[in-house]
C-alpha positions as CSV (number, residue, x, y, z in Angstrom):
1,M,9.1,5.7,-12.8
2,M,7.6,8.3,-10.5
3,S,5.2,10.8,-11.9
4,G,4.1,14.2,-10.6
5,G,0.3,13.6,-11.5
6,L,-2.7,11.9,-9.9
7,G,-6.1,11.5,-11.5
8,K,-6.4,11.0,-15.2
9,S,-2.6,11.6,-15.7
10,A,-2.0,8.6,-13.3
11,G,-4.1,6.2,-15.5
12,F,-7.1,6.2,-13.1
13,R,-10.6,5.7,-14.7
14,F,-11.2,2.1,-13.8
15,K,-14.7,0.6,-13.4
16,N,-15.8,-1.5,-10.4
17,R,-15.5,-5.2,-11.2
18,K,-19.0,-5.7,-9.7
19,G,-20.9,-2.8,-11.3
20,I,-20.6,0.6,-12.7
21,G,-21.2,3.9,-10.8
22,M,-21.3,4.5,-7.2
23,S,-22.5,0.9,-6.1
24,Q,-20.5,-0.5,-3.2
25,S,-18.1,-3.5,-3.8
26,M,-17.1,-5.8,-1.1
27,E,-13.7,-6.2,-3.0
28,V,-11.3,-3.6,-1.5
29,Y,-8.8,-2.0,-3.6
30,L,-5.3,-0.6,-2.5
31,L,-4.1,2.5,-3.6
32,S,-0.3,3.1,-2.9
33,I,1.4,6.4,-3.4
34,Q,5.1,6.1,-2.9
35,G,7.4,9.1,-3.6
36,T,9.4,12.0,-2.3
37,L,8.3,14.7,0.0
38,A,8.2,18.2,-1.4
39,P,8.8,20.1,2.0
40,K,12.3,20.3,3.5
41,S,11.3,18.8,6.8
42,L,9.0,16.1,8.0
43,E,7.2,18.6,10.3
44,A,6.5,20.8,7.4
45,A,5.1,17.9,5.4
46,R,2.9,16.9,8.4
47,K,1.3,20.3,8.6
48,I,0.7,20.4,4.8
49,H,-0.7,16.8,4.8
50,N,-3.0,17.7,7.7
51,E,-4.0,21.1,6.2
52,T,-5.0,19.5,2.8
53,A,-5.8,15.7,2.9
54,G,-6.5,15.8,6.6
55,T,-9.0,18.6,6.8
56,P,-12.5,17.4,8.2
57,A,-14.0,18.3,4.8
58,N,-11.6,16.5,2.7
59,V,-11.6,13.3,5.0
60,A,-15.4,13.5,4.8
61,A,-15.4,13.7,0.9
62,A,-13.0,10.9,0.5
63,R,-14.9,8.5,3.0
64,E,-18.2,9.4,1.1
65,L,-16.6,8.3,-2.0
66,S,-15.6,5.1,-0.3
67,D,-12.1,5.6,1.0
68,L,-12.1,3.2,3.8
69,S,-8.7,3.8,5.3
70,H,-5.8,6.3,4.8
71,M,-2.4,5.5,6.4
72,V,1.1,7.3,6.0
73,Y,4.6,6.0,6.5
74,V,8.2,6.9,6.4
75,P,11.1,4.4,6.0
76,L,12.1,2.5,9.1
77,G,15.0,4.2,10.8
78,H,14.0,7.6,9.6
79,N,15.5,10.4,11.7
80,G,12.0,12.0,12.3
81,Q,13.1,15.3,11.1
82,E,14.1,15.5,7.6
83,A,11.8,14.9,4.7
84,G,12.5,12.3,2.3
85,D,10.7,9.1,1.0
86,F,7.0,8.9,1.9
87,L,4.3,6.1,1.5
88,I,0.5,6.5,1.6
89,L,-1.8,3.3,1.5
90,D,-5.5,3.9,1.0
91,Q,-8.2,1.2,0.7
92,W,-11.2,1.8,-1.4
93,N,-14.2,-0.2,-2.3
94,N,-15.5,1.8,-5.1
95,L,-13.3,2.6,-8.0
96,E,-15.7,5.4,-9.5
97,G,-15.4,7.1,-6.2
98,L,-11.6,6.8,-6.3
99,N,-11.7,8.1,-10.0
100,N,-13.8,11.0,-8.9
101,F,-11.7,11.9,-5.9
102,F,-8.4,11.9,-7.6
103,G,-9.9,13.5,-10.9
104,N,-10.5,16.7,-8.8
105,V,-8.1,19.4,-9.7
106,H,-8.0,20.6,-6.0
107,V,-6.8,17.2,-5.0
108,Q,-4.1,17.1,-7.5
109,E,-2.9,20.7,-6.5
110,Q,-2.9,19.5,-2.8
111,A,-0.9,16.3,-3.6
112,A,1.6,18.4,-5.4
113,L,2.2,20.2,-2.3
114,I,3.0,17.1,-0.4
115,F,5.1,15.2,-3.0
116,S,7.7,16.5,-5.5
117,A,7.5,13.1,-7.2
118,R,5.2,10.1,-6.7
119,D,4.1,6.9,-8.2
120,P,0.4,6.3,-7.5
121,V,-0.9,2.7,-8.4
122,V,-4.2,0.9,-7.9
123,W,-4.0,-2.7,-6.8
124,Q,-6.6,-5.5,-6.8
125,P,-6.5,-8.3,-4.5
126,A,-4.7,-11.4,-5.9
127,A,-7.5,-14.0,-6.3
128,G,-6.5,-17.4,-4.9
129,Y,-3.4,-16.1,-3.1
130,N,-3.4,-16.7,0.6
131,S,-3.9,-13.7,2.9
132,Y,-4.5,-13.5,6.7
133,H,-5.1,-11.0,9.5
134,F,-4.4,-11.9,13.2
135,P,-5.4,-9.8,16.3
136,A,-2.7,-8.0,18.0
137,P,-1.8,-9.2,21.5
138,Y,-2.4,-6.7,24.4
139,G,0.4,-4.2,24.6
140,K,2.0,-5.0,21.3
141,N,1.5,-1.6,19.9
142,Q,4.3,-1.3,17.4
143,R,3.3,-1.2,13.7
144,I,5.8,-2.0,10.9
145,V,4.9,-2.3,7.3
146,G,6.9,-4.5,5.0
147,I,6.2,-4.1,1.1
148,V,7.5,-6.0,-1.8
149,R,6.8,-5.3,-5.5
150,G,7.9,-7.2,-8.5
151,R,7.0,-9.1,-11.7
152,V,6.0,-12.7,-11.7
153,P,6.4,-15.0,-14.8
154,A,2.9,-16.3,-14.6
155,R,0.0,-15.8,-12.1
156,A,-0.9,-19.6,-11.6
157,A,2.8,-20.6,-11.1
158,A,3.4,-17.7,-8.7
159,Q,0.2,-18.4,-6.8
160,Q,1.3,-22.1,-6.1
161,L,4.7,-20.8,-4.8
162,H,3.3,-18.1,-2.8
163,N,0.7,-20.2,-1.3
164,E,3.1,-23.0,-0.5
165,L,5.5,-20.5,1.2
166,T,3.0,-18.6,3.3
167,A,1.4,-21.9,4.6
168,K,4.9,-23.3,5.4
169,M,6.1,-20.2,7.2
170,L,2.6,-19.2,8.9
171,K,3.5,-20.5,12.4
172,R,6.9,-18.9,12.3
173,A,5.8,-15.6,10.9
174,R,3.0,-15.3,13.5
175,A,5.5,-16.3,16.4
176,A,7.8,-13.6,15.0
177,G,5.2,-10.9,15.3
178,N,3.4,-11.0,11.9
179,L,-0.2,-9.5,12.1
180,S,-1.3,-9.7,8.5
181,H,-0.3,-10.6,4.9
182,E,-2.2,-9.3,1.8
183,A,-1.2,-10.0,-1.9
184,Y,-2.3,-7.8,-4.8
185,F,-1.8,-7.5,-8.5
186,R,-1.8,-4.1,-10.4
187,L,-5.3,-3.2,-11.6
188,V,-5.4,-2.7,-15.4
189,Q,-8.0,-0.8,-17.7
190,P,-10.9,-3.1,-18.9
191,G,-9.9,-5.1,-21.9
192,Q,-6.3,-5.0,-21.3
193,P,-4.0,-8.3,-20.4
194,E,-3.9,-9.0,-16.9
195,S,-1.0,-7.6,-15.0
196,L,2.0,-9.6,-13.7
197,E,3.1,-7.0,-11.4
198,F,2.6,-8.3,-7.9
199,F,2.5,-6.3,-4.7
200,A,2.4,-7.6,-1.1
201,V,1.8,-5.8,2.2
202,D,2.8,-7.4,5.6
203,V,2.2,-5.8,9.0
204,W,4.3,-6.7,12.0
205,F,4.5,-5.6,15.8
206,D,8.0,-6.7,16.4
207,E,11.0,-5.4,14.6
208,A,13.5,-8.0,15.5
209,G,11.1,-10.8,14.8
210,M,10.4,-9.4,11.4
211,N,14.0,-9.0,10.6
212,A,14.8,-12.6,11.6
213,H,11.9,-13.8,9.5
214,Y,12.8,-12.1,6.4
215,Q,16.4,-13.4,6.6
216,D,15.2,-17.0,7.2
217,T,16.7,-19.3,4.5
218,D,13.5,-21.0,4.1
219,F,11.6,-17.8,3.5
220,M,14.3,-16.3,1.2
221,S,14.5,-19.4,-1.1
222,G,10.8,-19.6,-1.6
223,F,10.3,-15.8,-1.8
224,S,13.0,-15.2,-4.5
225,S,11.7,-18.1,-6.8
226,M,8.4,-16.2,-7.3
227,F,9.8,-13.4,-9.3
228,V,11.2,-12.8,-12.9
229,E,13.9,-10.7,-11.2
230,R,14.7,-9.4,-7.8
231,P,11.7,-7.4,-6.5
232,A,11.8,-4.1,-4.7
233,S,11.2,-4.3,-1.1
234,S,11.1,-1.7,1.8
235,V,10.0,-1.5,5.4
236,W,8.1,1.5,6.7
237,V,6.7,3.0,10.0
238,H,4.3,5.7,11.1
239,P,6.1,9.1,11.1
240,A,6.7,11.1,14.0
241,G,3.9,13.6,15.0
242,D,0.3,13.8,14.7
243,W,-0.8,12.8,11.3
244,V,-4.5,12.7,10.2
245,E,-5.4,9.1,9.4
246,W,-8.4,6.9,9.4
C-alpha cells in the first residue's frame, strides 16, 4: 500500500543497532521510495526533484546526516517523456540522521511535490545472506537495476536457499553482466518480531544478459522456492536528463 507520507507517518523513528544518536555505523541501511510521480511529465519531475532534493543545501544536509548515496530510476523501457512510476534508492549509515531528515516538515512538503503516492521503506542488510560487488569492465557503462520484494517463510530456510542459489549461479550471473547483488530485510521497530519481508537489489551492465539470466530455468526454480507467494519484481534504469544524484 502506497502512502503519501514520509517521516513519522511512514514509520521512521529507528535507532542505530550499534548505538544511539549521531554515532556512525558501518552497517549501511537502504531506503527505498517507490511510487508515482506527481508532475505530468518526466522533465517537470526532473526540475522539481533538482530544485528540492537536489539543491546544494539539501544535498549537504542529507550528507551531513549520513545519506551516503541517492539514486533515481524509472522503469526499463520508459518512453523518456511521460511521468509515471519512480524509484529512489538511498543508502544511510545512521538511522537517527535518517529520522531527523525525513521528520523535517519541509522535506515532507518537497516529497509531496515529487510523488502523488509513495511507499517508503527502510531495509537492513540480511545477515548471513550472500552479497557481492564486482568492478565494471571498461566501457560497460549501462546500469540496470533489478529489484525483488516478497515474504519468506523463515529467515534461516530462505538463507540456505538464497546462498545455494547465488553460489550456483555466480559465474553465470557475472558472465551475463551482473555487477552486484545485495539482500535485505525490512527494518522493524525495536522490540518487534523480525520481519520476513525480503528485498534484493541487483545491478547489471548488460540488458540482454540480465534477461537471459532471469529466464534461466535453474535460476527460476531456485528463486521461486524462497518465497511464500510470488514476489514483486521489476527492472529500472536511470531516467533521461540531468538528475542530481550522489
